C-alpha positions in Angstrom: -110.2 117.6 245.5 -111.1 114.0 247.5 -108.8 111.5 247.6 -108.0 109.2 244.6 -110.4 106.5 244.0 -107.9 103.8 245.0 -110.9 101.0 243.4 -111.3 102.7 240.4 -107.4 103.0 239.5 -107.1 99.4 240.9 -109.4 98.0 238.0 -107.8 99.9 235.8 -104.2 99.1 236.4 -105.3 95.4 236.7 -107.0 95.5 232.9 -104.1 94.1 230.9 -103.8 96.4 228.2 -100.6 95.6 225.8 -100.0 97.9 223.4 -102.0 96.6 220.0 -104.8 94.3 222.1 -106.3 97.4 224.1 -110.0 95.7 224.1 -110.2 94.9 227.4 -109.2 98.8 228.1 -111.1 100.3 225.7 -114.5 98.4 226.7 -113.9 99.4 230.7 -113.2 102.9 229.7 -115.9 103.8 227.3 -118.1 102.3 230.6 -116.6 104.5 233.0 -117.3 107.8 230.7 -120.8 106.4 230.2 -121.0 106.4 234.3 -120.0 110.0 233.8 -122.7 110.9 231.7 -120.3 111.2 228.2 -121.3 109.5 225.2 -117.8 107.8 224.2 -117.3 106.1 220.5 -114.7 103.8 219.4 -112.7 104.8 216.1 -111.5 102.0 213.8 -108.0 101.9 215.2 -109.9 101.5 219.0 -109.5 105.0 219.9 -111.8 105.7 222.9 -113.4 109.6 222.1 -115.6 111.7 223.8 -116.9 115.3 223.3 -117.9 117.3 226.3 -119.5 120.3 225.2 -121.4 122.5 227.8 -124.5 124.1 226.7 -122.5 127.8 226.3 -119.5 127.1 224.9 -116.9 129.7 225.3 -113.1 129.6 224.5 -110.6 127.4 222.6 -111.5 123.9 221.6 -109.3 121.3 223.7 -108.0 118.2 222.8 -107.2 116.0 226.2 -105.5 112.4 225.9 -104.2 109.8 227.8 -103.2 106.8 226.2 -104.8 103.3 227.1 -102.2 100.5 226.3 -98.8 99.1 228.5 -95.5 97.6 227.4 -95.2 93.8 227.7 -94.1 90.7 225.1 -95.5 88.7 222.4 -95.0 85.1 221.5 -92.7 84.3 218.8 -92.5 80.8 219.2 -94.1 77.9 221.1 -90.7 75.1 221.5 -91.9 71.5 221.6 -91.1 71.6 225.4 -94.7 73.8 225.9 -92.3 76.9 226.6 -92.7 80.2 224.7 -89.9 82.7 222.8 -90.9 86.3 223.2 -89.9 89.9 221.6 -91.0 93.0 223.5 -93.8 95.0 222.4 -92.7 98.7 223.4 -89.7 99.7 225.3 -89.4 97.2 228.8 -86.4 97.2 230.6 -83.8 94.5 229.7 -83.3 94.2 233.1 -86.3 93.3 234.3 -87.8 90.9 231.8 -86.4 87.6 232.9 -87.6 86.4 236.9 -90.8 87.8 237.1 -94.1 87.2 237.1 -96.2 87.3 233.7 -100.2 86.7 232.4 -100.7 85.5 228.9 -104.4 87.1 227.8 -106.3 84.3 226.0 -110.1 83.7 225.0 -110.2 81.5 228.5 -108.9 83.9 230.6 -105.5 85.2 231.9 -102.8 82.2 232.1 -100.3 82.8 234.9 -96.9 82.0 234.0 -93.2 83.3 234.8 -90.8 84.9 232.7 -87.7 81.8 233.6 -84.4 82.1 234.3 -81.2 80.3 234.6 -80.9 78.7 238.1 -78.7 80.7 240.6 -76.4 77.3 241.3 -76.3 76.2 237.9 -75.6 79.8 236.6 -71.6 80.5 235.9 -69.7 83.2 237.6 -69.3 85.4 234.8 -73.3 85.0 233.9 -74.3 86.4 237.5 -73.8 89.6 236.1 -75.1 89.1 232.8 -78.3 90.2 231.5 -79.3 87.4 229.4 -80.1 88.4 225.3 -83.9 88.7 224.7 -83.0 86.0 222.2 -82.8 84.0 225.5 -85.7 85.0 227.2 -88.8 82.3 227.4 -92.0 81.9 229.0 -92.8 79.1 231.7 -96.8 78.6 231.5 -96.6 75.4 233.3 -97.2 73.3 229.8 -95.6 70.0 229.5 -95.3 70.2 225.5 -96.6 72.4 223.0 -100.1 70.6 222.7 -101.0 71.7 226.4 -99.6 75.3 225.7 -102.0 75.1 222.7 -104.8 74.1 225.0 -104.1 76.9 227.4 -104.4 79.0 224.9 -100.7 79.7 224.1 -100.0 80.6 220.8 -97.6 82.5 218.3 -99.2 86.1 217.9 -100.6 86.2 221.7 -99.5 89.1 223.9 -97.7 88.5 227.3 -97.9 91.2 230.0 -96.4 91.4 233.3 -98.4 90.2 236.2 -101.5 92.9 237.1 -100.7 94.0 240.1 -102.1 97.0 242.6 -99.9 97.7 245.6 -100.9 100.5 248.2 -97.3 101.4 249.6 -96.6 103.7 252.9 -98.3 107.0 252.7 -99.8 108.1 249.5 -97.6 105.8 247.5 -99.1 103.3 245.0 -97.1 100.5 243.1 -98.6 98.6 239.6 -96.8 97.3 236.4 -98.8 99.3 234.6 -99.1 103.0 236.0 -98.0 104.3 232.8 -100.2 105.0 231.7 -103.2 104.2 233.5 -102.6 106.9 236.2 -103.2 109.1 233.2 -106.6 107.4 232.4 -107.6 108.2 236.0 -106.9 111.3 235.8 -108.9 111.7 232.4 -112.0 110.1 234.0 -111.9 112.3 237.0 -111.5 115.2 234.9 -114.4 114.0 232.6 -117.0 113.8 235.4 -116.2 117.1 236.7 -116.5 118.6 232.9 -120.1 116.8 233.1 -121.3 119.5 235.4 -120.4 122.5 233.8 -123.2 124.6 232.0 -120.4 126.9 230.1 -116.7 126.6 228.9 -114.8 125.3 226.4 -115.5 122.9 224.5 -113.2 119.4 225.2 -112.6 116.4 223.6 -111.3 113.6 225.8 -109.4 110.9 224.3 -108.1 107.5 225.4 -105.6 106.6 223.0 -104.0 103.1 221.8 -100.7 102.1 220.3 -98.7 104.7 221.9 -96.3 102.5 223.7 -95.7 100.6 219.9 -95.2 103.3 217.5 -96.8 106.7 219.0 -99.1 106.7 216.1 -102.8 105.4 217.6 -103.6 109.3 218.3 -103.3 110.7 215.1 -106.4 109.8 213.5 -108.6 110.6 216.7 -106.5 113.9 217.4 -107.3 114.9 213.4 -111.2 114.1 213.6 -111.5 116.3 217.0 -109.7 119.3 214.9 -109.1 121.1 218.2 -107.6 124.4 218.4 -104.9 123.2 221.1 -103.7 119.6 222.7 -103.3 118.7 226.4 -101.3 115.1 227.1 -101.8 113.3 230.1 -98.9 110.9 230.5 -95.8 110.0 233.1 -92.5 111.0 233.5 -89.1 109.4 235.0 -89.0 110.5 238.6 -84.9 111.2 239.3 -85.2 110.8 243.5 -84.3 107.1 243.6 -80.4 107.0 244.3 -79.7 105.9 241.2 -80.9 109.0 239.6 -78.8 111.4 241.2 -78.3 114.9 239.5 -80.3 113.1 236.4 -83.1 115.3 236.9 -85.2 117.4 239.4 -88.5 115.9 239.6 -89.6 113.9 242.6 -92.8 112.2 244.0 -94.8 114.2 246.0 -93.7 117.2 244.7 -96.8 117.9 242.5 -97.8 117.1 238.7 -95.0 118.1 236.3 -95.7 120.8 233.3 -94.2 119.7 230.1 -91.9 121.6 229.2 -89.6 119.4 226.4 -89.2 115.9 226.2 -86.9 114.4 223.2 -85.9 110.7 222.6 -82.7 111.1 222.0 -81.4 107.4 221.2 -81.1 107.0 217.5 -84.2 109.4 216.9 -85.1 113.3 217.0 -88.0 112.8 217.9 -89.6 114.8 220.8 -92.6 117.4 222.1 -91.4 121.3 222.5 -94.4 122.5 224.4 -95.9 125.7 223.2 -95.0 128.7 225.9 -98.6 129.7 225.7 -99.7 126.5 226.8 -97.0 126.0 229.6 -97.5 129.7 230.8 -101.3 129.2 231.5 -100.5 125.9 233.2 -98.3 127.4 235.6 -100.7 130.9 236.0 -103.4 128.3 236.9 -101.6 126.7 239.3 -100.2 129.4 240.6 -103.9 131.2 241.0 -105.4 128.0 243.3 -102.1 127.1 245.2 -101.0 124.2 243.0 -97.4 123.0 243.6 -95.9 121.8 240.4 -92.9 120.8 238.5 -91.3 121.5 235.7 -90.8 118.4 232.8 -87.5 118.5 230.7 -86.4 115.3 229.8 -84.2 113.0 228.0 -84.8 109.7 226.9 -88.6 109.9 226.7 -90.6 110.1 223.8 -94.7 110.9 224.0 -97.4 110.7 221.3 -97.6 114.8 221.4 -94.7 114.5 219.0 -97.1 112.4 216.1 -99.5 115.2 216.7 -97.5 118.3 216.8 -97.5 119.1 212.9 -101.2 118.4 212.4 -103.8 121.0 212.0 -101.5 123.8 210.5 -99.0 123.0 213.8 -101.0 122.2 216.8 -100.2 123.7 220.2 -99.4 121.2 222.9 -99.1 121.1 226.1 -99.0 118.0 229.2 -99.2 117.4 232.7 -97.1 114.9 233.7 -97.3 112.5 236.7 -93.8 111.6 238.1 -92.9 107.8 238.2 -90.2 105.7 239.8 -88.8 102.6 237.9 -90.6 103.5 234.9 -91.4 100.0 232.4 -90.9 97.3 235.0 -93.0 95.7 237.3 -92.8 98.3 240.2 -93.5 101.2 238.6 -94.4 103.7 241.8 -96.4 106.8 242.1 -97.5 109.3 244.8 -101.3 109.6 244.6 -101.1 113.2 246.1 -99.5 114.1 242.4 -102.6 112.4 240.5 -105.2 114.4 242.7 -103.1 117.9 242.2 -103.0 116.7 238.3 -106.9 116.5 238.5 -106.9 120.1 239.9 -104.6 121.5 237.5 -105.9 120.2 234.3 -109.3 121.6 235.2 -108.3 124.9 236.5 -106.3 125.4 233.1 -109.8 124.1 230.8 -111.7 126.6 233.2 -109.2 129.5 232.9 -108.9 128.9 229.1 -112.4 129.8 228.7 -111.2 133.6 229.1 -109.3 133.4 226.3 -105.6 131.9 225.5 -103.0 133.7 223.3 -101.7 130.6 221.2 -99.9 133.0 218.0 -96.5 133.1 217.8 -94.5 136.0 217.6 -94.2 139.2 219.7 
């Protein structure tokens, strides 16, 4: 397969889409699907849904999805001094909020700003080793008072995002605050373009979903309406190859996409996904036939949309393809594009092979 289309990935990454306010991504994702010959619709919640049924459908109906939203903040108060108080939308790393560049999407465009932090020279020795509590966080957009903030479009209820950037690093590595889950959206679009060329094969419903980072439930109505026979989620997963995660897991950048076996939150909730063994085995077999290097995803501390749809439709067989990602939920998320292109090949291979039939019934 050809190398990744960095121009498209950059457009996806630089489109701000904080959970609950995904309209810009809804429009972009829909337009890109149309360019690939599909006819997407947007449901009442904001999910973008496109059916790709070949002239001669064969095999199970597959739901292929990726979430379009990203983590961020929301304005809870505009101070008389023009500063904005904020709360988290999704699991933004508390270690990475203060001292970062942000934007506030408004009807007039993106208003730039910074997440303030106490000046180093005036911080106490103890504060140098502390992370300020969320109640102390504030955004500075350059306004001298609340009237100037309002004139800029900042008000209670506005979302705030890390400044949208896309950077090429060494080799095939890239970094952006929104690789979670623009990588999945990109993969879905590339798969959609290839599926549109088919004359036979599995019916596929592609979904760009909303509200994953907020409550994981956005996909539910789209999945129920599609009524698939199996579902495959495309997302990212934490890579454990940096020095500070040594021994926490085996996933690494540049070693191929990960086949989901299990994710489990384990932080006050018992939610998680146990992928259907038949789907895991089929993904492994497709990779083996084509000589694709893959990894296995068994991760604790992660929760994905699959946990919300696994009980639908009398129990929906689930699987997933995950792209390893360093520094998740921070402004410097980093990935290897070779894993993404291999993930595209794996998804297409799985869909092609599934046309021959999958044994999805449980029991020996």
